[in-house]
DRENGUPA-135488 format. One line per 4 residues: number of its first residue (from 1); their letters; for each residue x, y negated, z negated of N, C-alpha, C. Coordinates in steps of 0.1 Angstrom, whole numbers, always signed. Layout:
N
NUM	a	X Y Z X Y Z X Y Z  ... $
//
This chain:
378
1	xxxx	+8 +12 -3 +0 -2 -1 +8 -11 +0  +20 -9 -8 +27 -23 -9 +34 -22 +4  +42 -12 +9 +47 -14 +24 +37 -21 +33  +23 -19 +35 +13 -20 +44 +12 -34 +41 $
5	xxxx	+12 -41 +28 +12 -57 +26 +23 -63 +34  +35 -55 +31 +46 -64 +35 +46 -64 +52  +41 -52 +59 +41 -51 +68 +33 -65 +77  +19 -66 +74 +10 -77 +76 +18 -89 +75 $
9	xxxx	+22 -90 +61 +27 -106 +60 +36 -108 +69  +48 -95 +76 +58 -101 +85 +53 -102 +96  +40 -100 +102 +33 -102 +110 +31 -112 +112  +21 -116 +104 +15 -132 +101 +25 -142 +104 $
13	xxxx	+36 -139 +94 +49 -151 +100 +52 -151 +111  +55 -140 +117 +60 -139 +131 +53 -150 +141  +37 -148 +139 +29 -152 +146 +26 -165 +148  +29 -174 +133 +29 -184 +129 +43 -194 +135 $
17	xxxx	+53 -184 +133 +67 -191 +142 +63 -194 +157  +57 -186 +160 +56 -182 +174 +47 -197 +180  +38 -198 +173 +29 -210 +174 +34 -224 +172  +42 -224 +163 +49 -236 +160 +58 -238 +172 $
21	xxxx	+64 -229 +175 +74 -229 +187 +67 -234 +198  +53 -229 +200 +46 -234 +214 +43 -247 +212  +40 -252 +199 +34 -266 +198 +47 -273 +202  +56 -270 +194 +67 -279 +194 +70 -280 +211 $
25	xxxx	+71 -268 +221 +75 -272 +236 +62 -278 +242  +49 -280 +237 +40 -289 +241 +43 -303 +238  +46 -302 +225 +48 -320 +222 +61 -326 +227  +73 -315 +231 +85 -320 +239 +80 -324 +252 $
29	xxxx	+71 -315 +261 +67 -321 +270 +62 -334 +273  +52 -330 +264 +46 -346 +260 +53 -357 +261  +62 -355 +253 +70 -366 +250 +79 -371 +264  +85 -361 +269 +90 -361 +280 +83 -367 +293 $
33	xxxx	+68 -364 +293 +62 -370 +305 +60 -382 +302  +58 -386 +289 +55 -402 +286 +67 -407 +287  +79 -405 +285 +92 -410 +289 +92 -411 +301  +87 -403 +310 +89 -405 +323 +83 -416 +330 $
37	xxxx	+69 -417 +324 +59 -426 +329 +63 -440 +324  +70 -440 +310 +74 -452 +305 +86 -459 +317  +94 -449 +322 +107 -453 +330 +99 -457 +343  +89 -449 +347 +82 -457 +363 +77 -468 +359 $
41	xxxx	+70 -468 +350 +62 -481 +349 +71 -492 +347  +81 -496 +338 +95 -500 +336 +97 -504 +352  +102 -496 +360 +108 -497 +373 +95 -506 +384  +87 -504 +379 +74 -513 +386 +71 -526 +380 $
45	xxxx	+76 -533 +374 +72 -543 +364 +81 -555 +369  +88 -554 +375 +98 -566 +379 +97 -567 +396  +98 -577 +401 +99 -580 +414 +107 -593 +412  +120 -589 +422 +130 -601 +425 +131 -603 +441 $
49	xxxx	+133 -616 +440 +137 -618 +456 +140 -634 +461  +141 -636 +474 +145 -653 +477 +138 -653 +487  +136 -669 +489 +125 -671 +503 +136 -683 +508  +137 -678 +521 +146 -687 +526 +138 -689 +543 $
53	xxxx	+145 -699 +552 +139 -705 +563 +146 -695 +575  +146 -701 +589 +151 -691 +598 +165 -693 +600  +168 -708 +596 +185 -705 +594 +192 -702 +579  +184 -698 +570 +190 -692 +558 +191 -703 +546 $
57	xxxx	+186 -715 +551 +184 -722 +539 +171 -719 +530  +176 -722 +514 +167 -717 +507 +153 -725 +508  +145 -721 +502 +128 -727 +504 +124 -729 +491  +125 -741 +480 +117 -740 +469 +106 -742 +469 $
61	xxxx	+96 -741 +460 +86 -744 +458 +76 -732 +466  +77 -723 +472 +75 -711 +478 +62 -704 +467  +48 -705 +473 +42 -697 +463 +42 -681 +466  +44 -671 +458 +43 -657 +463 +33 -652 +451 $
65	xxxx	+22 -642 +460 +11 -637 +449 +14 -622 +456  +8 -613 +444 +7 -599 +448 -6 -599 +455  -8 -593 +467 -20 -589 +476 -29 -584 +462  -41 -587 +468 -54 -584 +461 -56 -585 +442 $
69	xxxx	-45 -594 +438 -42 -597 +423 -41 -615 +424  -43 -618 +412 -40 -633 +408 -27 -636 +405  -18 -627 +402 -5 -625 +395 +3 -631 +408  +12 -641 +403 +20 -648 +411 +29 -658 +407 $
73	xxxx	+40 -663 +413 +50 -672 +407 +55 -683 +417  +63 -691 +415 +66 -702 +427 +82 -698 +424  +89 -701 +438 +104 -701 +440 +114 -715 +433  +123 -710 +428 +132 -717 +424 +140 -729 +432 $
77	xxxx	+148 -741 +428 +154 -746 +436 +164 -741 +444  +170 -729 +443 +176 -717 +453 +167 -711 +462  +157 -709 +459 +147 -703 +468 +143 -690 +461  +148 -684 +448 +150 -671 +442 +137 -672 +433 $
81	xxxx	+131 -660 +432 +118 -659 +420 +120 -645 +415  +112 -644 +405 +110 -633 +396 +98 -629 +392  +94 -617 +393 +75 -618 +389 +77 -604 +384  +72 -606 +370 +69 -596 +362 +55 -593 +364 $
85	xxxx	+52 -580 +366 +40 -575 +370 +40 -557 +369  +28 -551 +368 +27 -537 +371 +19 -533 +386  +30 -531 +393 +21 -529 +406 +25 -516 +415  +15 -512 +423 +18 -500 +431 +28 -499 +440 $
89	xxxx	+34 -487 +442 +49 -484 +451 +45 -492 +465  +31 -492 +471 +27 -497 +485 +23 -510 +484  +26 -520 +470 +17 -533 +473 +28 -542 +481  +21 -553 +485 +27 -562 +493 +28 -576 +485 $
93	xxxx	+35 -584 +488 +32 -599 +485 +30 -609 +495  +25 -620 +491 +17 -628 +501 +27 -640 +500  +36 -647 +510 +44 -658 +505 +37 -670 +514  +37 -684 +507 +31 -695 +516 +40 -708 +510 $
97	xxxx	+43 -715 +521 +51 -724 +521 +44 -737 +527  +42 -749 +520 +39 -761 +533 +45 -759 +544  +39 -759 +556 +50 -762 +570 +52 -749 +576  +51 -741 +568 +52 -727 +578 +43 -717 +572 $
101	xxxx	+45 -710 +583 +35 -700 +585 +36 -688 +572  +24 -679 +569 +23 -672 +557 +29 -661 +562  +37 -652 +551 +42 -643 +552 +43 -630 +543  +39 -618 +548 +35 -610 +540 +47 -597 +539 $
105	xxxx	+52 -593 +526 +62 -585 +526 +62 -572 +517  +66 -560 +522 +64 -548 +511 +75 -551 +499  +69 -547 +489 +72 -547 +474 +80 -533 +477  +94 -535 +470 +101 -523 +470 +109 -522 +454 $
109	xxxx	+107 -511 +451 +115 -509 +437 +128 -508 +438  +132 -518 +431 +146 -520 +429 +153 -529 +440  +164 -536 +438 +170 -543 +449 +163 -558 +449  +168 -567 +459 +163 -580 +460 +154 -580 +475 $
113	xxxx	+140 -587 +472 +133 -589 +486 +139 -603 +494  +140 -604 +503 +144 -615 +511 +130 -617 +519  +126 -628 +521 +114 -633 +529 +117 -645 +538  +121 -642 +550 +126 -654 +557 +109 -660 +565 $
117	xxxx	+109 -672 +565 +97 -679 +566 +99 -686 +579  +88 -688 +587 +87 -693 +602 +81 -707 +603  +87 -717 +605 +82 -730 +607 +70 -731 +615  +59 -739 +611 +48 -741 +618 +51 -749 +629 $
121	xxxx	+44 -745 +643 +48 -758 +654 +33 -759 +656  +30 -773 +660 +21 -780 +663 +22 -786 +676  +14 -782 +685 +15 -790 +702 +10 -801 +703  +13 -813 +705 +5 -825 +708 +1 -831 +722 $
125	xxxx	-10 -836 +725 -10 -841 +737 +0 -849 +742  +2 -849 +757 +13 -855 +762 +11 -871 +759  +19 -876 +755 +20 -893 +750 +30 -898 +762  +26 -907 +768 +30 -915 +781 +32 -927 +772 $
129	xxxx	+48 -933 +773 +51 -947 +771 +56 -955 +781  +46 -965 +787 +51 -976 +795 +65 -984 +792  +71 -987 +798 +78 -999 +797 +94 -1002 +800  +99 -1015 +799 +114 -1014 +804 +121 -1022 +793 $
133	xxxx	+135 -1016 +786 +140 -1017 +778 +147 -1033 +781  +144 -1040 +774 +151 -1055 +773 +144 -1060 +786  +134 -1058 +787 +127 -1067 +799 +119 -1076 +794  +118 -1092 +797 +108 -1101 +794 +96 -1100 +806 $
137	xxxx	+84 -1098 +796 +72 -1098 +804 +72 -1115 +814  +66 -1111 +824 +67 -1120 +834 +58 -1129 +827  +61 -1142 +832 +55 -1158 +827 +57 -1161 +811  +64 -1156 +806 +65 -1159 +791 +71 -1169 +788 $
141	xxxx	+79 -1174 +796 +87 -1188 +795 +76 -1197 +797  +64 -1197 +800 +57 -1209 +801 +49 -1212 +790  +49 -1202 +782 +46 -1209 +767 +59 -1207 +757  +69 -1200 +758 +79 -1200 +748 +87 -1212 +755 $
145	xxxx	+86 -1217 +764 +95 -1232 +769 +113 -1226 +772  +116 -1212 +767 +124 -1207 +770 +130 -1192 +775  +136 -1188 +784 +139 -1177 +789 +142 -1165 +780  +139 -1165 +770 +145 -1154 +760 +137 -1142 +760 $
149	xxxx	+140 -1131 +758 +131 -1118 +754 +126 -1120 +741  +112 -1111 +740 +107 -1114 +727 +115 -1111 +713  +123 -1103 +713 +133 -1100 +703 +143 -1109 +696  +141 -1118 +709 +151 -1132 +706 +144 -1144 +702 $
153	xxxx	+130 -1143 +705 +124 -1155 +700 +119 -1159 +687  +119 -1171 +684 +117 -1171 +667 +102 -1172 +664  +97 -1173 +672 +81 -1172 +669 +76 -1159 +670  +62 -1156 +666 +56 -1140 +665 +46 -1144 +675 $
157	xxxx	+53 -1134 +685 +48 -1132 +700 +41 -1117 +699  +29 -1114 +703 +21 -1103 +708 +19 -1107 +724  +21 -1089 +727 +21 -1089 +743 +12 -1077 +745  +2 -1077 +754 -6 -1066 +756 -6 -1066 +773 $
161	xxxx	+1 -1058 +779 +7 -1054 +794 -9 -1051 +802  -5 -1049 +815 -18 -1048 +822 -22 -1028 +821  -7 -1023 +817 -13 -1005 +816 -24 -1005 +807  -20 -1011 +791 -29 -1013 +781 -46 -1019 +791 $
165	xxxx	-45 -1027 +797 -57 -1034 +798 -66 -1022 +808  -57 -1020 +815 -62 -1009 +825 -70 -994 +821  -61 -991 +813 -63 -979 +807 -77 -981 +794  -77 -991 +789 -88 -995 +777 -104 -1000 +787 $
169	xxxx	-101 -1003 +801 -109 -1008 +809 -116 -1019 +807  -106 -1029 +796 -110 -1042 +796 -113 -1053 +805  -125 -1062 +806 -130 -1067 +814 -129 -1085 +807  -130 -1087 +796 -129 -1099 +792 -118 -1104 +783 $
173	xxxx	-115 -1112 +778 -104 -1117 +772 -103 -1111 +756  -120 -1111 +753 -120 -1108 +741 -119 -1091 +739  -121 -1086 +749 -116 -1072 +747 -103 -1067 +746  -96 -1076 +754 -80 -1075 +752 -75 -1079 +740 $
177	xxxx	-77 -1091 +733 -71 -1096 +721 -78 -1086 +711  -84 -1075 +711 -86 -1064 +699 -76 -1058 +699  -67 -1058 +705 -55 -1051 +705 -42 -1060 +696  -47 -1068 +692 -36 -1080 +684 -40 -1082 +673 $
181	xxxx	-33 -1080 +661 -36 -1084 +644 -40 -1093 +644  -50 -1098 +638 -50 -1116 +632 -57 -1124 +646  -66 -1118 +653 -70 -1127 +665 -86 -1121 +667  -93 -1126 +666 -108 -1124 +668 -116 -1134 +673 $
185	xxxx	-125 -1126 +678 -138 -1138 +686 -145 -1146 +677  -144 -1157 +678 -149 -1169 +672 -166 -1170 +678  -167 -1174 +688 -180 -1172 +695 -182 -1173 +708  -194 -1168 +714 -195 -1167 +727 -204 -1174 +735 $
189	xxxx	-209 -1186 +728 -223 -1195 +730 -232 -1186 +742  -236 -1177 +737 -247 -1168 +743 -243 -1159 +756  -227 -1158 +754 -221 -1152 +765 -214 -1157 +778  -217 -1173 +776 -211 -1181 +787 -197 -1186 +784 $
193	xxxx	-189 -1179 +771 -174 -1185 +772 -169 -1176 +760  -157 -1175 +759 -150 -1171 +749 -137 -1179 +742  -141 -1180 +729 -137 -1186 +717 -130 -1178 +707  -118 -1175 +706 -110 -1170 +698 -104 -1179 +686 $
197	xxxx	-102 -1172 +675 -95 -1177 +664 -85 -1168 +660  -76 -1173 +650 -64 -1165 +645 -58 -1177 +634  -56 -1169 +623 -49 -1172 +609 -58 -1182 +605  -72 -1184 +606 -81 -1188 +600 -87 -1203 +607 $
201	xxxx	-78 -1205 +618 -84 -1216 +626 -94 -1210 +638  -103 -1218 +643 -114 -1217 +649 -107 -1223 +663  -114 -1213 +677 -109 -1219 +688 -97 -1223 +692  -88 -1213 +692 -73 -1215 +697 -72 -1217 +711 $
205	xxxx	-62 -1227 +717 -65 -1229 +730 -60 -1217 +738  -67 -1217 +753 -58 -1208 +759 -54 -1212 +774  -43 -1206 +776 -36 -1211 +789 -36 -1201 +798  -35 -1206 +813 -31 -1195 +824 -19 -1197 +832 $
209	xxxx	-10 -1191 +830 +4 -1191 +835 +7 -1208 +828  +5 -1207 +815 +13 -1219 +810 +5 -1232 +811  -9 -1231 +820 -16 -1243 +822 -28 -1241 +814  -33 -1252 +808 -47 -1253 +800 -57 -1247 +809 $
213	xxxx	-62 -1236 +808 -78 -1238 +814 -86 -1239 +803  -88 -1241 +790 -98 -1246 +783 -92 -1248 +767  -103 -1257 +763 -98 -1263 +748 -110 -1264 +743  -107 -1253 +729 -121 -1255 +724 -125 -1267 +714 $
217	xxxx	-123 -1275 +717 -126 -1289 +713 -141 -1291 +711  -148 -1292 +698 -159 -1292 +695 -168 -1281 +704  -165 -1267 +704 -170 -1258 +709 -172 -1252 +722  -162 -1262 +730 -162 -1255 +747 -151 -1243 +743 $
221	xxxx	-159 -1238 +759 -148 -1224 +760 -147 -1222 +774  -146 -1209 +777 -142 -1204 +792 -141 -1193 +794  -143 -1188 +804 -144 -1172 +810 -132 -1169 +816  -129 -1157 +817 -114 -1147 +821 -118 -1135 +830 $
225	xxxx	-115 -1133 +843 -117 -1118 +843 -102 -1111 +843  -102 -1098 +839 -87 -1093 +836 -84 -1087 +848  -89 -1084 +859 -86 -1077 +874 -73 -1083 +878  -71 -1097 +876 -60 -1104 +880 -51 -1105 +868 $
229	xxxx	-51 -1102 +859 -43 -1104 +848 -29 -1091 +847  -19 -1095 +845 -6 -1089 +843 -2 -1085 +827  -8 -1097 +819 -5 -1096 +801 -9 -1104 +801  -12 -1101 +783 -20 -1117 +779 -11 -1119 +763 $
233	xxxx	-6 -1126 +765 +3 -1133 +756 +2 -1141 +744  +1 -1137 +731 -3 -1147 +720 +12 -1154 +713  +10 -1165 +712 +20 -1168 +700 +11 -1174 +686  +16 -1168 +674 +8 -1172 +667 +14 -1182 +656 $
237	xxxx	+9 -1193 +651 +14 -1199 +638 +19 -1213 +645  +20 -1221 +636 +20 -1235 +640 +30 -1237 +652  +37 -1227 +653 +48 -1227 +672 +41 -1234 +684  +28 -1231 +680 +20 -1232 +694 +17 -1246 +696 $
241	xxxx	+18 -1254 +685 +20 -1271 +687 +29 -1274 +696  +39 -1268 +700 +49 -1272 +707 +46 -1270 +721  +35 -1264 +726 +32 -1260 +737 +24 -1275 +746  +24 -1286 +737 +18 -1297 +746 +3 -1301 +741 $
245	xxxx	+0 -1288 +731 -16 -1289 +729 -21 -1289 +717  -14 -1300 +708 -13 -1303 +693 -29 -1310 +692  -36 -1316 +703 -48 -1322 +702 -59 -1313 +699  -56 -1298 +700 -67 -1289 +698 -72 -1285 +685 $
249	xxxx	-84 -1283 +681 -89 -1278 +669 -79 -1265 +662  -80 -1256 +672 -73 -1246 +665 -56 -1241 +669  -50 -1255 +675 -36 -1254 +681 -29 -1248 +669  -29 -1251 +657 -21 -1247 +645 -24 -1231 +644 $
253	xxxx	-32 -1228 +649 -35 -1213 +645 -27 -1203 +656  -24 -1209 +668 -19 -1199 +678 -21 -1206 +693  -20 -1199 +704 -19 -1203 +716 -20 -1188 +724  -29 -1183 +734 -30 -1177 +740 -27 -1178 +755 $
257	xxxx	-18 -1170 +764 -14 -1173 +779 -17 -1161 +785  -26 -1163 +796 -32 -1153 +804 -20 -1152 +819  -11 -1143 +817 -1 -1141 +827 -11 -1132 +838  -12 -1141 +855 -15 -1132 +864 -6 -1125 +871 $
261	xxxx	-12 -1118 +879 -7 -1109 +887 +0 -1115 +902  +9 -1115 +905 +15 -1119 +916 +25 -1106 +922  +27 -1109 +933 +36 -1101 +943 +48 -1093 +937  +50 -1079 +939 +61 -1075 +934 +69 -1067 +943 $
265	xxxx	+68 -1072 +955 +76 -1067 +967 +76 -1050 +971  +63 -1049 +975 +63 -1031 +972 +50 -1032 +978  +46 -1023 +990 +35 -1017 +997 +26 -1009 +986  +14 -1013 +983 +5 -1005 +971 -9 -1011 +973 $
269	xxxx	-17 -1003 +969 -33 -1004 +970 -41 -998 +960  -50 -1003 +952 -58 -995 +941 -70 -1002 +942  -81 -993 +942 -95 -998 +944 -102 -991 +934  -113 -996 +925 -120 -987 +916 -136 -995 +917 $
273	xxxx	-145 -985 +909 -156 -987 +912 -161 -981 +897  -171 -989 +888 -173 -985 +875 -189 -989 +874  -198 -981 +868 -210 -978 +868 -212 -981 +851  -221 -988 +845 -224 -989 +832 -238 -991 +830 $
277	xxxx	-244 -992 +813 -253 -993 +813 -260 -1007 +816  -275 -1007 +817 -282 -1021 +821 -278 -1022 +835  -279 -1014 +845 -277 -1016 +858 -264 -1021 +863  -252 -1022 +855 -237 -1027 +856 -233 -1018 +869 $
281	xxxx	-227 -1026 +876 -218 -1023 +889 -209 -1031 +892  -196 -1027 +892 -184 -1034 +895 -174 -1027 +899  -172 -1034 +911 -159 -1030 +921 -149 -1040 +919  -136 -1034 +919 -125 -1038 +917 -115 -1037 +931 $
285	xxxx	-102 -1043 +931 -92 -1039 +942 -80 -1048 +938  -66 -1041 +942 -54 -1045 +939 -49 -1041 +953  -45 -1050 +962 -40 -1049 +973 -28 -1055 +979  -12 -1051 +977 -3 -1057 +981 +10 -1052 +989 $
289	xxxx	+15 -1064 +996 +22 -1057 +1009 +34 -1067 +1015  +45 -1060 +1015 +56 -1069 +1018 +58 -1072 +1037  +55 -1084 +1039 +50 -1089 +1052 +61 -1091 +1060  +73 -1093 +1052 +86 -1095 +1066 +94 -1084 +1064 $
293	xxxx	+104 -1085 +1074 +111 -1073 +1077 +125 -1073 +1065  +130 -1087 +1064 +139 -1090 +1054 +137 -1088 +1041  +122 -1084 +1038 +114 -1085 +1024 +117 -1098 +1017  +117 -1108 +1020 +114 -1120 +1013 +102 -1122 +1012 $
297	xxxx	+91 -1123 +1018 +78 -1125 +1017 +69 -1115 +1017  +61 -1114 +1003 +50 -1105 +999 +36 -1113 +1000  +27 -1104 +1000 +14 -1109 +995 +4 -1101 +988  -2 -1104 +981 -10 -1096 +970 -24 -1101 +968 $
301	xxxx	-36 -1095 +966 -48 -1099 +967 -57 -1088 +957  -62 -1095 +947 -68 -1089 +935 -83 -1096 +936  -92 -1085 +932 -105 -1093 +934 -114 -1082 +925  -127 -1085 +922 -137 -1078 +916 -149 -1086 +917 $
305	xxxx	-161 -1079 +921 -174 -1081 +923 -180 -1073 +910  -191 -1079 +907 -199 -1073 +896 -214 -1082 +893  -224 -1071 +886 -235 -1075 +884 -240 -1065 +875  -250 -1072 +865 -256 -1060 +854 -267 -1071 +851 $
309	xxxx	-276 -1064 +845 -287 -1067 +840 -285 -1065 +823  -293 -1068 +815 -290 -1069 +800 -303 -1062 +792  -303 -1057 +781 -313 -1051 +773 -327 -1064 +771  -321 -1077 +772 -330 -1085 +770 -336 -1088 +782 $
313	xxxx	-350 -1090 +784 -355 -1099 +795 -350 -1109 +801  -351 -1110 +813 -344 -1123 +820 -332 -1126 +823  -321 -1116 +813 -310 -1119 +815 -301 -1113 +822  -293 -1116 +831 -282 -1109 +840 -271 -1119 +843 $
317	xxxx	-263 -1111 +852 -249 -1114 +853 -246 -1110 +869  -240 -1122 +876 -231 -1121 +889 -219 -1126 +888  -211 -1119 +892 -197 -1122 +891 -188 -1120 +905  -182 -1133 +908 -172 -1129 +919 -160 -1133 +914 $
321	xxxx	-148 -1129 +917 -133 -1131 +912 -124 -1127 +922  -117 -1139 +928 -108 -1138 +937 -91 -1143 +933  -81 -1135 +935 -70 -1138 +934 -60 -1136 +943  -61 -1142 +952 -49 -1142 +961 -37 -1149 +958 $
325	xxxx	-25 -1143 +962 -10 -1150 +960 +0 -1146 +973  +5 -1155 +973 +18 -1151 +983 +33 -1157 +975  +43 -1147 +975 +54 -1150 +972 +65 -1150 +985  +76 -1160 +979 +85 -1161 +989 +98 -1164 +982 $
329	xxxx	+107 -1154 +984 +122 -1156 +979 +132 -1159 +989  +135 -1172 +991 +149 -1175 +1002 +160 -1171 +998  +162 -1173 +984 +175 -1166 +980 +173 -1161 +967  +183 -1154 +963 +185 -1146 +948 +179 -1153 +940 $
333	xxxx	+183 -1166 +940 +180 -1173 +928 +166 -1182 +925  +159 -1182 +936 +150 -1192 +942 +136 -1178 +944  +123 -1186 +940 +111 -1178 +939 +99 -1185 +940  +95 -1190 +952 +81 -1195 +953 +68 -1186 +952 $
337	xxxx	+60 -1191 +945 +48 -1185 +947 +39 -1195 +947  +28 -1190 +956 +14 -1197 +958 +4 -1191 +956  -4 -1197 +946 -15 -1184 +939 -29 -1193 +939  -39 -1188 +943 -54 -1191 +940 -59 -1182 +928 $
341	xxxx	-65 -1186 +919 -75 -1179 +909 -88 -1187 +907  -96 -1177 +914 -111 -1184 +916 -120 -1175 +907  -127 -1181 +902 -140 -1171 +894 -154 -1178 +893  -163 -1171 +898 -179 -1176 +903 -185 -1168 +893 $
345	xxxx	-189 -1171 +880 -195 -1163 +871 -211 -1170 +871  -222 -1166 +874 -236 -1167 +873 -243 -1161 +865  -248 -1163 +851 -255 -1155 +844 -260 -1162 +832  -271 -1158 +825 -282 -1163 +816 -278 -1165 +805 $
349	xxxx	-275 -1173 +798 -269 -1175 +785 -280 -1168 +775  -275 -1158 +767 -287 -1153 +755 -285 -1157 +742  -287 -1167 +737 -285 -1172 +726 -296 -1167 +713  -297 -1154 +718 -304 -1146 +705 -316 -1152 +698 $
353	xxxx	-316 -1153 +687 -331 -1155 +679 -330 -1168 +672  -340 -1170 +665 -338 -1182 +654 -346 -1183 +644  -344 -1192 +635 -345 -1193 +621 -359 -1200 +619  -367 -1193 +615 -382 -1200 +612 -383 -1209 +602 $
357	xxxx	-371 -1212 +594 -372 -1220 +583 -365 -1230 +582  -361 -1237 +572 -351 -1247 +569 -335 -1239 +571  -324 -1246 +574 -313 -1237 +573 -309 -1233 +556  -313 -1236 +549 -311 -1232 +535 -318 -1220 +532 $
361	xxxx	-328 -1216 +541 -336 -1204 +539 -336 -1191 +549  -336 -1182 +545 -334 -1168 +555 -345 -1167 +560  -348 -1167 +570 -361 -1165 +578 -357 -1162 +594  -349 -1155 +599 -346 -1151 +613 -358 -1142 +618 $
365	xxxx	-360 -1146 +630 -371 -1142 +639 -365 -1130 +646  -371 -1116 +640 -374 -1107 +649 -374 -1107 +661  -366 -1111 +671 -366 -1111 +686 -371 -1096 +692  -380 -1093 +696 -381 -1080 +707 -373 -1084 +720 $
369	xxxx	-367 -1068 +725 -361 -1072 +735 -370 -1076 +746  -383 -1074 +747 -390 -1079 +758 -391 -1094 +758  -386 -1100 +749 -387 -1116 +747 -376 -1122 +751  -376 -1136 +755 -365 -1143 +757 -366 -1157 +753 $
373	xxxx	-360 -1165 +743 -362 -1178 +740 -356 -1187 +751  -361 -1188 +760 -354 -1200 +771 -366 -1197 +783  -357 -1206 +797 -364 -1205 +806 -358 -1196 +817  -367 -1191 +825 -363 -1182 +836 -355 -1187 +844 $
377	xx	-353 -1203 +848 -344 -1207 +856 -330 -1208 +846  -326 -1205 +835 -315 -1207 +825 -302 -1200 +835 $
//
């Protein structure tokens, strides 16, 4: 009996010892697995890299984000970055920099990720610049009184070339001077004249080839057609008084000079036709030709015919503009030009509405388009 108990106790001890060994093996296996998982997690917790451009220069301020997450960072001054994160082995990072196209790079365990950014390219519409370096605009010395280039002048001078006038389709002087800072339309007197203002002075004087064509003294004005205009030149400020027009109201504000087109000693022709609102039809032409074999005499003929109605009843316009010129260069230093500038403008002045009370009371009459406060013979 005693021997049997001893045998049973021995078997029990062996069984317990075996179970303990098995448990130790399982615990060891679990510890090894946990350690391996921790090592894997540690290897996927840091992303290092560098952001550069196509020339290898570092790009600071680049934004790096793991795709599908909100985890990210920004590159340093030398383009380097470090991102602490748990990520899958096949993850991607998205890199963006202002002025560069976005790039996607594969995350790799260990080592440095180098992302090369490509600069964005923007294609612009074609830009044409017309002009000649160091060239003085034609007939500018008529108002400057000195044969100097604009950059050599002491006055503040603005010039609008015939290229801009043609491209903008300008017809009136008011259309052209919109390109000049500080110059505005003071009044049109029912559409029958063009009075300009600058630097706070009303009605600055207007010259054509240096000769006064109108003085806005007490509200007088004139009209000009831009078909025969080579350029419009504006001198701002009191320097305009030196042009001999000091008795004009607006002379202290500036002066406008209209330079007309004259022969360029080339054979050329240009015609155009415009249609607009309210029955507007305008035809223009510009013809020039060298008429002698020695190329010392040339002829140029500009002109325009226009007619139009208005949104206002009884208001219409008919215009004829002719600008022929003949140039003769007998010597290299002598240039003789004979020119005629003719404008016949027949239109109905449209002075708008009236105030139905004293001037101190706002009572403007809402004038319908089918009414005209004048006479049919105006």
